[in-house]
C-alpha positions in Angstrom: 21.8 7.9 91.7 20.0 4.8 93.1 20.7 4.4 96.9 19.7 0.7 96.7 22.8 -0.3 94.9 23.5 -4.0 94.4 26.4 -4.7 96.9 26.8 -8.3 95.9 27.5 -7.3 92.3 30.1 -4.8 93.5 31.7 -7.2 95.8 32.2 -9.8 93.1 33.5 -7.4 90.6 35.8 -5.4 92.7 37.2 -7.3 95.7 37.4 -10.9 94.6 36.3 -14.2 95.9 38.3 -14.2 99.2 38.0 -10.6 100.3 36.4 -9.7 103.7 34.6 -6.5 104.3 32.5 -4.9 107.0 28.9 -5.3 105.8 27.9 -2.3 108.0 30.1 0.0 106.0 28.3 1.9 103.2 29.9 2.6 99.9 29.1 6.1 98.7 29.8 6.8 95.0 30.3 10.3 93.9 27.0 11.8 92.3 27.3 12.9 88.6 25.8 16.3 88.3 24.1 16.7 84.9 24.3 20.2 83.4 20.9 21.1 82.0 21.3 23.6 79.2 18.6 26.1 78.2 16.8 25.7 74.9 16.7 21.9 74.8 14.8 20.0 72.1 14.1 16.5 70.8 13.5 17.6 67.2 14.6 15.4 64.3 16.1 16.6 61.1 13.7 17.4 58.2 14.4 15.7 54.9 13.1 18.7 53.0 16.0 20.4 51.2 14.1 23.7 50.9 10.9 24.6 52.6 8.7 26.6 50.2 5.4 28.4 50.0 4.6 28.5 53.7 6.1 31.8 54.9 2.7 33.5 55.5 1.5 30.5 57.5 4.6 30.4 59.6 4.1 34.1 60.4 0.5 33.5 61.3 1.3 30.6 63.5 3.9 32.6 65.4 1.5 35.5 65.9 -1.2 33.1 67.2 1.2 31.6 69.7 2.5 34.9 71.0 -0.8 36.8 71.3 -2.6 35.0 74.2 -2.2 35.8 77.9 -2.6 32.2 78.9 -1.4 29.0 77.4 -1.4 29.4 73.7 -2.7 26.5 71.6 -2.7 26.6 67.8 -4.1 23.7 65.8 -2.7 23.0 62.4 -5.5 21.2 60.6 -5.8 20.0 57.0 -6.2 16.9 54.8 -3.7 14.1 54.9 -0.5 14.9 53.1 -1.0 18.7 53.2 2.2 19.1 55.3 1.0 19.9 58.8 3.8 18.0 60.6 6.4 19.4 58.3 5.1 22.9 58.9 5.3 22.4 62.7 8.8 21.0 62.4 10.0 23.8 60.2 8.6 26.4 62.6 10.4 24.7 65.5 13.7 24.7 63.7 13.1 28.3 62.6 12.7 29.4 66.2 15.2 27.1 68.0 18.4 29.1 66.9 16.6 32.3 67.9 16.1 30.8 71.4 12.5 31.8 71.3 11.7 28.8 73.4 14.5 28.6 76.0 12.3 26.4 78.1 12.6 23.7 75.4 10.9 22.4 72.3 9.2 19.0 73.0 8.0 17.0 70.0 5.3 14.3 70.9 4.3 11.7 68.3 0.8 11.0 69.5 0.1 8.1 67.1 3.1 5.9 68.0 3.5 6.7 71.7 1.6 7.7 74.8 1.9 11.5 74.9 1.8 11.5 78.7 4.8 9.1 79.0 6.6 11.1 76.3 6.2 14.3 78.3 7.6 12.6 81.4 10.5 11.1 79.5 11.4 14.5 77.9 11.3 16.3 81.3 13.5 13.6 82.9 16.0 13.3 80.0 16.3 17.0 78.8 15.3 18.9 81.9 16.8 16.7 84.6 13.6 16.5 86.6 13.4 13.7 89.2 9.7 12.7 88.8 8.0 10.6 91.5 7.1 7.2 90.0 4.5 6.4 92.6 1.9 8.7 91.3 -0.5 8.3 88.4 0.6 9.3 84.9 -1.6 12.4 85.0 -0.1 13.6 88.2 3.4 12.9 86.9 2.7 15.1 83.9 1.2 17.8 86.1 4.5 17.6 88.2 6.4 18.2 85.0 4.4 21.3 84.1 4.9 22.6 87.6 8.7 22.2 87.8 9.5 22.7 84.1 12.5 25.1 84.2 10.7 27.3 86.6 11.4 30.6 84.9 8.6 32.9 83.8 10.7 34.5 81.2 11.4 31.3 79.3 8.8 30.1 76.9 8.3 26.4 76.1 6.9 24.9 72.9 5.0 21.6 73.0 4.1 19.9 69.7 1.4 17.2 69.7 1.8 15.6 66.3 -1.0 13.8 64.4 -3.8 13.9 67.0 -6.8 11.9 66.0 -9.0 12.7 69.0 -8.9 15.5 71.5 -9.3 12.9 74.3 -5.8 11.7 73.4 -4.2 14.9 74.8 -6.7 16.9 76.7 -5.5 15.6 80.2 -1.9 16.3 79.2 -2.1 19.9 78.1 -0.3 22.5 80.2 -2.4 24.4 82.8 -4.4 27.2 81.3 -2.9 29.8 83.6 0.7 29.0 82.5 1.1 31.5 79.7 4.8 30.5 79.2 3.7 27.3 77.5 2.9 27.4 73.8 1.2 24.4 72.2 1.0 23.2 68.5 -1.4 20.4 67.6 -1.3 18.9 64.2 -4.5 17.0 63.2 -6.6 16.1 60.2 -9.7 16.8 62.3 -11.3 20.1 61.4 -13.1 20.6 64.7 -10.7 19.2 67.3 -11.9 21.6 70.0 -14.0 24.8 70.1 -11.7 26.2 72.8 -8.5 26.4 70.7 -7.4 28.4 67.7 -7.4 26.7 64.3 -5.0 27.4 61.4 -6.2 25.5 58.3 -3.3 24.5 56.0 -4.0 24.9 52.3 -2.4 23.2 49.3 0.6 25.0 47.8 0.2 27.5 44.9 1.7 26.6 41.5 4.9 28.7 42.0 5.6 27.1 45.4 4.9 23.6 44.0 7.3 24.1 41.2 9.9 25.4 43.6 9.4 22.2 45.7 10.1 20.1 42.7 13.2 22.1 41.8 14.5 21.8 45.4 14.8 18.0 44.9 15.5 17.8 41.1 18.5 20.1 40.6 19.5 19.0 37.2 17.3 21.5 35.3 14.7 19.0 34.2 11.8 21.0 35.8 12.5 24.2 33.9 13.4 22.3 30.7 10.0 20.6 30.8 8.1 23.4 32.5 4.7 22.9 30.9 4.8 19.2 31.8 5.9 20.2 35.3 3.1 22.6 35.7 0.7 19.9 34.6 2.2 17.4 37.1 1.6 19.9 39.9 -2.0 20.1 38.8 -2.3 16.4 38.5 -1.2 16.1 42.1 -3.4 18.9 43.3 -0.4 20.8 44.7 -0.3 18.4 47.6 3.1 18.6 49.3 3.3 14.9 50.2 2.5 13.8 46.7 4.9 16.3 45.2 7.7 15.3 47.5 7.3 11.6 46.8 7.2 12.1 43.1 10.2 14.5 43.2 12.3 12.0 45.2 11.6 9.3 42.7 12.5 11.6 39.8 15.7 12.5 41.5 16.6 8.7 41.7 15.4 8.2 38.1 17.5 10.9 36.5 16.8 9.6 33.0 13.0 9.9 33.4 11.0 12.8 31.9 8.3 14.5 33.7 5.9 13.4 31.0 6.8 9.8 31.7 5.9 10.0 35.4 2.6 11.8 34.5 1.7 8.9 32.2 2.4 6.4 35.0 0.3 8.3 37.4 -2.6 8.6 34.9 -2.4 4.8 34.4 -2.1 3.6 38.0 -3.3 6.6 40.1 -2.7 6.3 43.8 -1.4 2.8 43.4 1.6 4.1 41.5 4.9 3.4 43.2 5.8 7.1 43.0 3.1 7.9 45.5 4.1 5.2 48.0 6.8 6.0 50.6 10.0 3.9 50.1 11.7 3.4 53.5 14.9 2.5 51.7 15.3 5.9 50.3 12.8 8.2 52.0 13.5 7.5 55.7 14.4 11.1 56.2 10.9 12.3 55.3 8.7 13.8 58.0 5.7 12.0 56.7 5.5 8.4 57.6 3.2 7.2 54.8 2.5 7.4 51.2 -0.5 9.3 49.8 -3.0 6.4 49.7 -1.9 5.3 53.2 -2.4 8.8 54.5 -5.9 8.8 53.0 -6.6 5.4 54.4 -6.3 6.7 57.9 -9.1 9.2 57.4 -11.2 6.6 55.6 -10.7 4.1 58.4 -11.9 6.7 60.9 -15.3 6.4 59.2 -15.7 2.7 59.7 -18.3 3.3 62.3 -20.2 5.7 60.0 -21.2 3.7 56.9 -23.7 6.4 55.8 -20.9 9.0 55.7 -18.7 6.6 53.8 -21.4 6.1 51.2 -21.9 9.8 50.9 -18.1 10.2 50.3 -18.4 7.7 47.5 -21.3 9.5 45.9 -19.4 12.8 46.1 -16.5 11.3 44.1 -18.7 11.5 41.0 -18.7 15.3 41.1 -16.1 17.0 38.8 -13.0 18.7 40.2 -14.9 21.9 40.8 -17.0 23.2 43.7 -20.5 21.7 44.1 -23.5 23.1 46.0 -25.2 21.5 49.0 -28.5 21.4 47.1 -26.9 18.9 44.7 -25.7 16.7 47.6 -29.3 16.7 49.1 -30.7 15.9 45.7 -28.6 12.7 45.5 -30.6 11.4 48.5 -34.2 12.5 47.9 -35.6 10.1 50.5 -33.3 11.3 53.2 -33.7 14.0 55.8 -31.5 17.0 55.0 -30.3 17.2 58.7 -29.0 13.6 58.5 -27.1 14.4 55.3 -25.7 17.5 57.0 -24.5 15.3 59.9 -22.7 12.8 57.5 -21.2 15.7 55.6 -20.1 18.1 58.2 -19.5 16.0 61.3 -17.6 13.3 59.4 -16.3 14.2 55.9 -15.6 17.9 56.5 -14.4 17.1 60.0 -11.8 14.7 58.6 -10.8 17.0 55.8 -12.0 14.6 53.2 -14.3 17.3 51.9 -13.6 21.0 52.1 -16.3 23.5 52.9 -16.4 26.7 50.9 -18.6 29.8 51.3 -22.4 29.9 50.8 -23.0 26.2 51.0 -20.5 25.0 48.4 -18.0 22.1 48.8 -15.1 20.6 46.9 -12.8 17.6 46.8 -9.1 17.6 46.4 -8.0 15.9 43.1 -6.2 13.0 44.8 -9.0 12.5 47.4 -11.5 12.4 44.5 -9.4 9.8 42.8 -9.1 7.8 46.0 -12.8 7.9 46.6 -13.7 7.1 43.0 -11.5 4.0 43.2 -13.4 3.0 46.3 -16.7 3.6 44.5 -15.7 1.4 41.6 -15.0 -1.4 44.0 -18.2 -1.0 46.0 -21.7 -2.5 45.7 -23.4 0.9 45.4 -21.5 2.2 42.4 -24.4 1.8 39.9 -27.0 3.2 42.4 -24.7 6.2 43.0 -24.1 6.8 39.3 -27.8 6.7 38.5 -28.7 9.1 41.3 -26.0 11.5 40.1 -27.3 11.3 36.5 -30.8 12.1 37.6 -29.6 15.3 39.3 -27.6 16.4 36.3 -30.4 15.7 33.8 -32.5 18.2 35.7 -29.7 20.7 35.3 -29.5 20.1 31.6 -33.2 20.5 31.1 -33.0 24.0 32.6 -30.3 25.3 30.2 -32.1 27.6 27.7 -31.6 27.2 24.0 -30.1 30.7 23.8 -28.6 31.4 27.3 -28.3 35.0 28.4 -25.3 36.3 30.4 -27.4 35.7 33.6 -28.0 32.1 32.5 -24.3 31.6 31.7 -23.3 33.0 35.1 -25.7 30.7 36.8 -24.7 27.5 34.9 -21.0 28.1 34.5 -20.1 27.0 38.0 -21.9 23.6 37.6 -21.3 22.9 33.9 -18.3 20.6 34.7 -20.5 18.4 36.8 -22.8 18.0 33.8 -19.8 17.1 31.7 -19.1 14.1 33.9 -22.4 12.5 32.8 -21.7 13.2 29.1 -18.1 12.1 29.2 -18.2 9.2 31.7 -21.7 8.0 32.7 -23.8 7.8 29.6 -24.4 4.1 30.3 -26.0 5.0 33.6 -28.6 7.3 32.0 -32.1 6.0 31.5 -33.4 5.9 27.9 -35.7 8.9 28.3 -32.9 11.0 29.8 -30.1 9.9 27.4 -30.0 12.9 25.2 -30.5 15.6 27.8 -27.0 16.1 29.1 -25.6 16.4 25.6 -28.3 18.8 24.4 -27.8 20.9 27.6 -24.1 21.2 27.0 -24.6 21.8 23.3 -27.1 24.7 24.0 -24.8 26.1 26.7 -21.8 26.4 24.3 -23.6 27.0 20.9 -25.7 29.8 22.5 -22.5 31.6 23.4 -21.1 31.1 19.9 -18.6 28.5 21.2 -19.3 26.2 18.3 -16.2 24.0 18.6 -16.9 23.3 22.2 -20.5 22.4 21.4 -19.8 20.0 18.5 -18.4 17.0 20.3 -21.4 16.9 22.7 -24.0 17.2 19.8 -22.1 14.6 17.8 -22.0 12.2 20.7 -25.7 12.8 21.3 -26.5 11.6 17.9 -24.2 8.6 18.1 -25.5 7.4 21.5 -29.2 8.0 20.8 -28.9 6.0 17.5 -27.1 3.2 19.1 -29.4 2.8 22.0 -32.8 4.0 20.8 -32.7 3.1 17.1 -32.3 5.3 14.0 -36.0 6.4 13.8 -36.6 7.5 17.4 -37.9 11.0 18.0 -34.8 11.7 20.2 -32.6 10.9 17.2 -34.6 13.4 15.2 -33.9 16.0 17.9 -30.2 15.1 17.9 -30.0 15.4 14.1 -31.8 18.8 14.3 -29.4 20.2 16.9 -26.3 19.1 15.2 -27.6 20.5 11.9 -28.3 23.8 13.6 -24.7 23.9 14.9 -23.4 23.3 11.3 -25.7 26.0 10.0 -24.3 28.4 12.7 -20.8 27.5 11.5 -21.7 28.1 7.8 -21.3 24.4 7.1 -24.4 24.3 4.9 -23.7 21.2 2.9 -23.3 19.2 6.1 -26.4 20.6 7.7 -28.9 19.9 4.9 -28.9 16.0 5.0 -29.3 16.1 8.8 -32.3 18.5 8.6 -33.9 16.4 5.9 -33.5 13.2 7.9 -34.7 14.9 11.1 -37.8 16.1 9.3 -38.5 12.7 7.9 -38.3 11.0 11.3 -40.6 13.5 12.9 -43.2 13.2 10.1 -43.2 9.4 10.5 -43.2 9.3 14.3 -45.3 12.4 15.2 -47.5 13.1 12.2 -47.2 15.8 9.5 -48.8 18.5 11.6 -46.8 18.3 14.8 -45.1 21.4 16.1 -41.7 19.6 15.9 -42.3 19.1 12.2 -43.1 22.8 11.9 -39.8 23.6 13.6 -37.9 21.2 11.4 -39.5 22.8 8.2 -38.6 26.2 9.5 -34.9 25.3 10.1 -34.6 23.7 6.7 -36.1 26.7 5.0 -33.7 29.0 6.8 -30.9 27.0 5.5 -32.2 27.3 1.9 -32.7 31.1 2.4 -29.1 31.5 3.5 -28.0 29.6 0.4 -30.2 31.8 -1.9 -32.5 28.9 -2.6 -35.6 31.1 -2.2 -38.1 29.1 -4.3 -37.4 26.0 -2.1 -37.6 27.9 1.1 -40.9 29.7 0.7 -43.3 26.7 0.7 -41.5 25.2 3.8 -41.9 28.5 5.7 -45.6 28.8 4.7 -46.3 25.3 5.8 -44.4 25.8 9.1 -46.4 28.9 9.9 -49.7 27.2 9.1 -48.9 24.3 11.5 -47.7 26.6 14.3 -50.8 28.8 14.0 -53.1 25.7 14.0 -51.5 23.7 16.8 -50.3 26.5 19.0 -52.0 29.8 20.0 -51.5 32.7 17.6 -49.3 34.6 20.1 -47.0 31.7 20.8 -43.2 32.5 20.5 -42.9 29.7 17.9 -45.4 31.5 15.7 -43.3 34.6 16.1 -40.2 32.7 14.8 -42.1 31.4 11.7 -43.3 35.0 11.0 -39.8 36.4 11.4 -38.2 33.8 9.1 -40.9 34.2 6.4 -40.3 38.0 6.6 -36.5 37.4 6.2 -37.2 35.5 3.0 -39.4 38.2 1.6 -36.7 40.9 2.5 -34.0 38.8 0.8 -36.2 38.7 -2.3 -36.9 42.4 -2.2 -40.6 41.9 -1.3 -40.5 44.6 1.3 -44.2 45.4 1.5 -44.9 41.7 2.3 -42.1 41.5 4.8 -42.9 44.5 7.0 -46.2 43.4 8.6 -44.7 40.0 9.4 -41.7 41.5 11.1 -44.0 43.8 13.1 -46.3 41.0 14.2 -43.3 38.8 15.2 -41.8 41.7 17.2 -45.1 42.3 19.0 -45.6 38.6 20.0 -42.0 38.4 21.3 -42.3 41.6 23.4 -45.5 40.4 24.9 -44.5 36.8 25.5 -40.8 37.0 26.2 -40.3 40.5 27.6 -38.8 43.6 26.0 -35.2 42.6 26.8 -35.2 39.0 25.4 -32.6 38.1 22.8 -35.3 37.1 20.4 -36.8 40.6 20.7 -33.3 41.9 19.7 -33.4 39.7 16.6 -36.8 41.1 15.6 -35.6 44.6 16.1 -32.5 44.0 14.1 -34.4 42.4 11.2 -37.0 45.2 11.1 -34.2 47.8 11.1 -32.5 45.9 8.2 -35.7 46.2 6.3 -35.9 49.9 6.9 -32.3 50.3 6.0 -32.8 48.4 2.7 -35.6 50.9 1.9 -33.4 53.9 2.8 -35.5 54.7 5.9 -32.5 55.4 8.0 -34.0 57.5 10.7 -36.4 54.7 11.5 -33.7 52.0 11.4 -31.1 53.5 13.7 -33.0 53.4 17.0 -34.0 49.8 16.3 -30.4 48.8 15.6 -29.2 50.6 18.8 -31.9 49.0 20.9 -31.1 45.6 19.5 -27.4 46.0 20.1 -28.0 47.1 23.7 -30.2 44.1 24.5 -27.6 41.7 23.0 -24.7 43.2 24.9 -26.6 43.0 28.1 -28.0 39.6 27.7 -25.4 37.7 25.6 -22.1 39.5 26.4 -20.0 41.8 24.4 -18.2 39.1 22.4 -21.2 37.1 21.2 -21.7 36.6 17.5 -25.1 38.2 17.6 -23.5 41.3 19.0 -21.1 41.3 16.1 -24.2 41.2 13.8 -25.7 44.2 15.5 -22.4 46.1 15.3 -22.1 45.3 11.6 -25.6 46.4 10.8 -25.3 49.6 12.7 -22.0 50.3 11.0 -23.6 49.7 7.6 -26.3 52.2 8.4 -23.7 54.8 9.3 -21.7 54.0 6.1 -24.8 54.5 4.0 -25.3 57.9 5.5 -21.6 58.8 5.0 -20.8 58.7 8.7 -17.6 56.9 8.1 -15.7 57.8 11.3 -18.6 56.3 13.3 -18.8 53.2 11.1 -15.2 52.0 11.0 -14.7 51.1 14.7 -18.0 49.2 14.7 -16.9 47.3 11.6 -13.6 46.5 13.1 -15.0 45.3 16.4 -17.6 43.1 14.5 -14.9 41.5 12.4 -12.7 40.8 15.5 -15.6 39.1 17.3 -16.5 37.0 14.3 -12.9 35.9 13.6 -12.5 34.9 17.3 -15.8 33.2 17.8 -16.6 31.8 14.3 -13.2 31.2 12.8 -11.5 33.0 10.0 -13.4 31.3 7.1 -17.0 31.7 8.3 -19.5 33.4 5.9 -20.2 36.1 8.5 -16.5 36.9 8.6 -16.7 37.4 4.8 -19.6 39.8 5.3 -17.5 41.9 7.8 -14.5 41.9 5.4 -16.8 43.0 2.5 -18.4 45.8 4.5 -15.1 47.1 5.9 -13.7 47.1 2.4 -16.7 49.0 1.1 -16.1 51.6 3.8 -12.5 52.0 2.7 -13.6 52.3 -0.9 -16.0 55.0 -0.1 -13.1 56.9 1.5 -10.8 56.4 -1.5 -8.6 54.0 0.4 -8.5 51.5 -2.5 -5.2 49.7 -1.6 -6.7 48.8 1.8 -10.1 47.8 0.3 -9.0 45.3 -2.5 -7.4 42.6 -0.3 -10.4 42.6 2.0 -12.8 42.2 -1.0 -10.7 39.4 -2.4 -10.5 37.5 0.9 -14.3 37.9 1.4 -14.9 36.5 -2.2 -12.6 33.5 -1.5 -14.4 32.7 1.8 -17.8 32.9 0.2 -16.9 30.8 -2.8 -15.5 28.1 -0.5 -18.2 28.1 2.1 -21.4 29.0 0.1 -20.6 27.7 -3.4 -19.7 29.6 -6.5 -23.3 30.5 -7.5 -24.5 31.9 -4.2 -26.0 35.5 -4.2 -23.4 36.6 -1.6 -20.6 35.5 -4.1 -22.3 37.7 -6.7 -22.4 40.6 -4.2 -18.6 40.2 -3.7 -18.0 40.2 -7.4 -20.1 43.3 -7.9 -18.2 45.1 -5.1 -14.9 44.2 -6.7 -16.2 45.4 -10.1 -17.1 48.8 -8.6 -13.7 49.1 -7.0 -11.9 48.4 -10.3 -14.2 50.8 -12.2 -13.3 53.5 -9.7 -9.6 52.8 -10.4 -10.2 53.0 -14.2 -9.9 49.2 -14.7 -13.0 48.9 -16.9 -12.2 45.5 -18.5 -11.8 43.8 -15.1 -14.9 45.7 -13.7 -17.1 44.5 -16.6 -15.9 40.9 -16.3 -16.7 40.7 -12.6 -20.0 42.5 -13.0 -21.1 40.1 -15.8 -20.3 37.1 -13.6 -22.4 38.6 -10.8 -25.3 39.3 -13.1 -25.3 35.7 -14.3 -25.5 34.5 -10.7 -28.3 36.8 -9.7 -30.3 35.9 -12.8 -30.0 32.2 -11.9 -30.7 32.7 -8.2 -33.2 35.6 -8.1 -36.0 36.9 -10.2 -35.3 39.2 -13.1 -37.0 42.0 -11.2 -35.1 41.5 -7.9 -33.3 44.7 -6.9 -30.0 42.9 -6.8 -30.5 41.6 -10.3 -31.5 45.0 -11.7 -28.6 46.8 -10.0 -26.2 44.2 -11.4 -27.7 44.6 -14.8 -27.3 48.4 -14.5 -23.6 47.9 -13.6 -22.9 45.8 -16.6 -24.7 48.1 -19.1 -23.1 51.1 -17.5 -19.6 49.7 -17.8 -20.3 48.8 -21.4 -21.5 52.3 -22.2 -18.5 53.9 -20.5 -16.2 51.8 -22.7 -18.2 52.8 -25.8 -18.0 56.5 -24.9 -14.6 56.5 -23.4 -15.9 58.3 -20.2 -15.9 57.8 -16.5 -19.0 57.1 -14.3 -19.6 60.7 -13.3 -19.6 61.8 -17.0 -22.1 59.0 -17.8 -24.3 60.0 -15.0 -24.3 63.6 -16.2 -25.3 62.4 -19.7 -28.1 60.3 -18.3 -29.3 63.3 -16.2 -29.3 65.5 -19.3 -31.3 63.1 -21.4 -33.8 62.6 -18.5 -34.3 66.4 -18.2 -34.8 66.7 -21.9 -37.5 64.0 -21.8 -39.2 65.3 -18.7 -38.2 62.3 -16.6 -38.6 63.4 -13.0 -35.9 61.3 -11.3 -33.2 58.8 -12.0 -33.6 55.4 -10.5 -32.5 51.9 -11.5 -35.3 51.3 -13.8 -35.1 54.7 -15.6 -31.3 54.5 -16.0 -31.6 51.1 -17.6 -34.2 52.5 -19.9 -32.0 55.4 -20.9 -29.0 53.2 -21.4 -31.1 51.0 -23.8 -32.2 54.2 -25.5 -28.6 55.3 -26.1 -27.6 51.8 -27.3 -30.4 51.9 -29.9 -29.3 55.4 -31.2 -25.9 55.1 -32.9 -26.0 58.7 -34.0 -26.5 59.9 -30.4 -23.6 57.7 -29.3 -21.3 59.1 -32.0 -22.1 62.7 -31.1 -21.5 62.0 -27.4 -18.2 60.4 -28.2 -17.0 63.4 -30.2 -18.1 65.8 -27.4 -16.3 63.7 -24.8 -13.1 63.4 -27.0 -13.1 67.2 -27.6 -13.6 68.0 -23.9 -10.8 65.6 -23.0 -8.3 67.0 -25.5 
């Protein structure tokens, strides 16, 4: 009560104009005693209907506040919009009914008021303290701390909300020795003070983010559109402020779908009305700003640090994935690393615009990235920044191997998204000589793993962009054509690959000369395509020319020479020219082991191919260890689901099947088929090979009903993908013929065998083993029909004739000769028929 009471005012209002009083007499009014209740607070109500996803943080915060023996200060730090103030408010409301802080809970908004005056006001209004007004503000605050409900058993919670600088509050903190005071500071500054505990607030996880949406939107739309809702959470980076603003708008727009608001956000970004606080409807929110306005506060804090602002704009070019410090330094090659560290750590990380991770890696929140990218597009440095970023990523692309190993993949996987930014968004900022590198790097990364569908758009765009900018006859266009053709070849799309290979070869011959190593590589690739199509006469001269160029222009032990040797050997093996193939395989393997190391994927290829040669010759004991070593290298270097691993599994299984080791072969065939279907697609020629081989295994075990549909599916794929006259189609026809013969269906067997023979005769020489075996099948089926016998009976007859004529062994050539002998002797045939008929009856 004020003792210097205005007597004139009382006189006029109480006594009237003519009243007389003794001026010496004092009027004493009764004092009003204010009852001060324990557990006072000045908290405001939260507008959040259900606080989600923060229980562990609330527990951690409470533990921090209760552990210390002196004044406990916990700093809640994090980016704008992460929910620091809401967390502090929710904690306060959680503890208030428990009377954890009977000395009071005092909320101080540091941005909009002087924290010292706010402390004095709270002490006066809620604690009934009479505070001397003649002292300085610091002393008045100290007086408050000294006389604050003087009870050592009652704790008090003080919340300093939205602190921008430690200087704002450091003179108003409770004395260190007063352990009854607990302090929470919310700030976007990561390093507010080294003397206080920090609790970093993270974004919500997906489940909590969805629960937050559901707490506002209670009409079931979230669960009815759950996939869109999950995508919305990702779009907003699980940021509580953004989620709350969008949810509040969706609640008002009850006819809107989640997809609609995602489309609006994609179009307008942070400028969309859904991310701006609407005071008309959102006055109950703890947050005072929209998302962009919250980020503006952090950005404005950098106004005195233009270098840090520029760095932030550069960083917006990185993808939404962690990026290493070495990339940041590479963006500024002329700058001292210590200076970059200062801009990054003391400014961007400090203000939570950039988050630091372990081992020198950093990341941007999705909405901050969008905010900074918008700033970049409006700045004068945008093209400089984009060109610098492209230069860094081109170096990354140039280091991606053509066939990446598991180690390579592990090294490049974390940064591949940053390379995609260049290919997807910044191609115009690439210099001409760098244009094709990002696309080739990405194509190699995916194609080398067998991820052909992922590789295709990058290799296609590479061709498009190089043609548009460099002209149709530029060497980089030839490289682009070659790489896309190689992809098509790997996919079994041979008709699409050929014209690209031919055009690539033509450009290189014109631009680089006929004897350039690039020309040799192009010849090699085209020849391999022809070999895979059974066009052996066209393939051989290309391979011989390629090998000659490589040996002349490169050293004899160069890996490219090894490739030419291997491919020429593959051609000879396909033609049954085994003696010519073996020394080439061995020389190729030797070069690769010397030049690339014993565990290189190309060494595995040489081992596999040499083993296949041995297997074709029946040299199984020599083949098996090579197949096993090849498989081991591929699994280690390429991963267990790589298409090359499937090839090794298939070949090892075929070896086991040839030896009658069926239980060992079947799981390998099945695993190979599974990998190929997953990695190559269900209609790839290699899938047809796996189906064919698994069917052959079933046939060998008498499991005919399981074998037939696999053979038929294999035949269908090969006809569609390779053409009706390919040797592999003939092979499928032969296998079906054998299956039908085993089941006694001789008419069908002969028909399929005759079709296969016609194809082999057209594609291969008359003396090729495949042609001779096919001819033997046709003549054998014809003879079985003439005699009315099965295959085993016919083989017995041939064996008897051979013994009678002192023929030492039956092979393809001798059996063909004996069948011709029988056909030319009607009397012998008639006698045999009678014997077979008598035996049967």
